[in-house]
DSSP file (Angstrom, degrees, kcal/mol; ACC not computed):
  #  RESIDUE AA STRUCTURE BP1 BP2  ACC     N-H-->O    O-->H-N    N-H-->O    O-->H-N    TCO  KAPPA ALPHA  PHI   PSI    X-CA   Y-CA   Z-CA
    1    1 A H    >         0   0    0      0, 0.0     3,-0.5     0, 0.0     0, 0.0   0.000 360.0 360.0 360.0 127.4   16.0   10.8    4.9
    2    2 A I  T 3>  +     0   0    0      1,-0.2     4,-0.8     2,-0.1     0, 0.0   0.772 360.0  59.4 -72.9 -27.2   14.3    7.5    4.0
    3    3 A E  H 3> S+     0   0    0      1,-0.2     4,-3.0     2,-0.2     5,-0.2   0.817  88.6  72.3 -73.9 -29.4   13.1    8.4    0.5
    4    4 A S  H <> S+     0   0    0     -3,-0.5     4,-1.9     1,-0.2    -1,-0.2   0.912  98.8  43.6 -59.9 -47.8   16.5    9.1   -1.1
    5    5 A P  H  > S+     0   0    0      0, 0.0     4,-1.6     0, 0.0    -1,-0.2   0.899 115.4  51.0 -63.0 -35.9   17.8    5.5   -1.3
    6    6 A I  H  X S+     0   0    0     -4,-0.8     4,-1.8     1,-0.2    -2,-0.2   0.926 108.8  50.4 -63.8 -44.2   14.4    4.4   -2.6
    7    7 A M  H  < S+     0   0    0     -4,-3.0    -1,-0.2     1,-0.2    -3,-0.2   0.845 108.3  53.4 -63.1 -33.3   14.4    7.1   -5.2
    8    8 A T  H  < S+     0   0    0     -4,-1.9    -1,-0.2    -5,-0.2     4,-0.2   0.857 112.6  44.2 -68.1 -34.6   17.9    5.9   -6.3
    9    9 A L  H >X S+     0   0    0     -4,-1.6     3,-1.6    -3,-0.2     4,-0.6   0.753  89.9  88.4 -81.0 -25.5   16.7    2.4   -6.7
   10   10 A L  G >< S+     0   0    0     -4,-1.8     3,-1.6     1,-0.3    -1,-0.2   0.823  80.9  56.7 -46.5 -46.9   13.4    3.2   -8.5
   11   11 A P  G 34 S+     0   0    0      0, 0.0    -1,-0.3     0, 0.0    -2,-0.1   0.828 112.1  42.9 -59.2 -30.0   14.8    3.1  -12.1
   12   12 A S  G <4 S+     0   0    0     -3,-1.6     2,-0.3    -4,-0.2    -2,-0.2   0.412  99.3  93.4 -95.8   2.4   16.1   -0.5  -11.7
   13   13 A M  S << S-     0   0    0     -3,-1.6     2,-0.1    -4,-0.6    -3,-0.0  -0.662  74.0-120.5 -97.7 151.0   13.1   -1.8   -9.9
   14   14 A T     >  -     0   0    0     -2,-0.3     4,-2.4     1,-0.1     5,-0.2  -0.397  31.1-107.4 -79.1 165.2   10.1   -3.5  -11.4
   15   15 A T  H  > S+     0   0    0      1,-0.2     4,-2.4     2,-0.2     5,-0.2   0.896 121.0  52.4 -59.8 -40.9    6.6   -2.1  -11.0
   16   16 A N  H  > S+     0   0    0      2,-0.2     4,-2.5     1,-0.2    -1,-0.2   0.909 109.0  48.9 -63.3 -42.5    5.7   -4.9   -8.6
   17   17 A Q  H  > S+     0   0    0      2,-0.2     4,-2.7     1,-0.2     5,-0.2   0.915 110.8  50.5 -63.2 -42.7    8.7   -4.2   -6.4
   18   18 A I  H  X S+     0   0    0     -4,-2.4     4,-2.7     1,-0.2    -1,-0.2   0.920 110.9  49.3 -60.7 -43.6    7.9   -0.5   -6.4
   19   19 A A  H  X S+     0   0    0     -4,-2.4     4,-2.6     2,-0.2    -2,-0.2   0.909 111.3  49.5 -62.5 -42.3    4.4   -1.3   -5.3
   20   20 A E  H  X S+     0   0    0     -4,-2.5     4,-2.8     2,-0.2    -2,-0.2   0.940 113.5  45.0 -61.5 -48.6    5.6   -3.6   -2.6
   21   21 A V  H  X S+     0   0    0     -4,-2.7     4,-2.7     1,-0.2     5,-0.2   0.922 114.1  49.5 -62.5 -44.6    8.0   -1.0   -1.2
   22   22 A T  H  X S+     0   0    0     -4,-2.7     4,-2.5    -5,-0.2    -1,-0.2   0.916 113.4  46.2 -61.3 -43.4    5.5    1.7   -1.4
   23   23 A R  H  X S+     0   0    0     -4,-2.6     4,-2.7     2,-0.2    -2,-0.2   0.911 112.4  49.7 -67.6 -41.9    2.9   -0.4    0.4
   24   24 A A  H  X S+     0   0    0     -4,-2.8     4,-2.1     2,-0.2    -2,-0.2   0.920 113.0  47.5 -61.5 -43.2    5.3   -1.5    3.1
   25   25 A Y  H  X S+     0   0    0     -4,-2.7     4,-2.4     1,-0.2    -2,-0.2   0.911 112.4  48.9 -64.1 -42.9    6.3    2.1    3.7
   26   26 A A  H  X S+     0   0    0     -4,-2.5     4,-2.5    -5,-0.2     7,-0.2   0.883 108.1  55.1 -64.8 -38.3    2.7    3.3    3.8
   27   27 A D  H  X>S+     0   0    0     -4,-2.7     5,-2.7     2,-0.2     4,-0.5   0.928 110.0  45.8 -59.1 -45.9    1.9    0.5    6.2
   28   28 A V  H ><5S+     0   0    0     -4,-2.1     3,-1.0     1,-0.2    -2,-0.2   0.929 113.6  49.2 -62.8 -45.5    4.6    1.7    8.6
   29   29 A Q  H 3<5S+     0   0    0     -4,-2.4    -1,-0.2     1,-0.3    -2,-0.2   0.864 114.1  45.5 -61.8 -37.1    3.5    5.3    8.2
   30   30 A A  H 3<5S-     0   0    0     -4,-2.5    -1,-0.3    -5,-0.2    -2,-0.2   0.449 110.6-120.4 -89.2  -0.5   -0.1    4.4    8.9
   31   31 A G  T <<5S-     0   0    0     -3,-1.0    -3,-0.2    -4,-0.5    -4,-0.1   0.894  78.6 -42.7  63.7  39.2    0.7    2.1   11.9
   32   32 A G  S >><S+     0   0    0     -5,-2.7     4,-1.3    -6,-0.2     3,-0.8   0.689  93.7 144.7  81.9  18.0   -0.8   -0.9   10.3
   33   33 A K  H 3>  +     0   0    0     -6,-0.4     4,-2.5     1,-0.3     5,-0.2   0.873  69.2  59.5 -56.1 -38.6   -3.9    0.9    9.0
   34   34 A A  H 3> S+     0   0    0      1,-0.2     4,-2.4     2,-0.2    -1,-0.3   0.844  98.8  59.2 -60.7 -33.6   -3.9   -1.3    5.9
   35   35 A F  H <> S+     0   0    0     -3,-0.8     4,-1.7     2,-0.2    -1,-0.2   0.937 109.7  41.7 -60.1 -47.5   -4.2   -4.4    8.2
   36   36 A W  H  X S+     0   0    0     -4,-1.3     4,-2.8     1,-0.2    -2,-0.2   0.882 112.0  55.3 -68.3 -38.4   -7.5   -3.1    9.6
   37   37 A E  H  X S+     0   0    0     -4,-2.5     4,-2.6     1,-0.2    -1,-0.2   0.888 107.2  50.3 -62.0 -38.5   -8.7   -1.9    6.2
   38   38 A S  H  X S+     0   0    0     -4,-2.4     4,-2.2     2,-0.2    -1,-0.2   0.901 111.6  47.9 -67.6 -39.3   -8.2   -5.4    4.8
   39   39 A I  H  X S+     0   0    0     -4,-1.7     4,-2.6     2,-0.2     5,-0.2   0.942 113.3  48.0 -63.1 -47.1  -10.2   -6.9    7.7
   40   40 A I  H  X S+     0   0    0     -4,-2.8     4,-2.8     1,-0.2    -2,-0.2   0.910 112.4  48.2 -61.1 -43.3  -12.9   -4.4    7.3
   41   41 A S  H  X S+     0   0    0     -4,-2.6     4,-2.4     2,-0.2    -1,-0.2   0.876 111.2  51.3 -68.1 -35.3  -13.1   -5.0    3.5
   42   42 A N  H  X S+     0   0    0     -4,-2.2     4,-2.2     2,-0.2    -2,-0.2   0.932 113.0  45.0 -63.6 -45.4  -13.2   -8.8    4.1
   43   43 A V  H  X S+     0   0    0     -4,-2.6     4,-2.5     2,-0.2    -2,-0.2   0.930 114.2  48.9 -63.3 -46.3  -16.0   -8.4    6.6
   44   44 A A  H  X S+     0   0    0     -4,-2.8     4,-2.6     1,-0.2    -1,-0.2   0.898 110.2  52.1 -60.9 -40.9  -17.9   -6.0    4.3
   45   45 A H  H  X S+     0   0    0     -4,-2.4     4,-1.6     2,-0.2    -1,-0.2   0.922 110.4  47.8 -61.4 -44.7  -17.4   -8.4    1.3
   46   46 A R  H  X S+     0   0    0     -4,-2.2     4,-0.9     1,-0.2    -2,-0.2   0.905 112.0  49.6 -63.6 -41.8  -18.9  -11.3    3.3
   47   47 A V  H >< S+     0   0    0     -4,-2.5     3,-0.7     1,-0.2    -1,-0.2   0.910 110.0  51.1 -63.5 -42.2  -21.8   -9.2    4.5
   48   48 A L  H 3< S+     0   0    0     -4,-2.6    -1,-0.2     1,-0.2    -2,-0.2   0.806 105.4  56.8 -66.7 -28.8  -22.5   -8.1    0.9
   49   49 A L  H 3<        0   0    0     -4,-1.6    -1,-0.2     1,-0.2    -2,-0.2   0.724 360.0 360.0 -75.4 -20.5  -22.5  -11.7   -0.4
   50   50 A E    <<        0   0    0     -4,-0.9    -1,-0.2    -3,-0.7    -2,-0.2   0.478 360.0 360.0 -82.0 360.0  -25.2  -12.8    2.0
């Protein structure tokens, strides 16, 4: 089970490390969904600035 080693490490990890691991895990789970979301938000940001 993938969460157990992560849960064991959590107390000794910094907030930034926890965020990185969580995001990396979520990226894998979502099949790179975050990649597309970042592209979409960049495009939307550019459109809103014009």
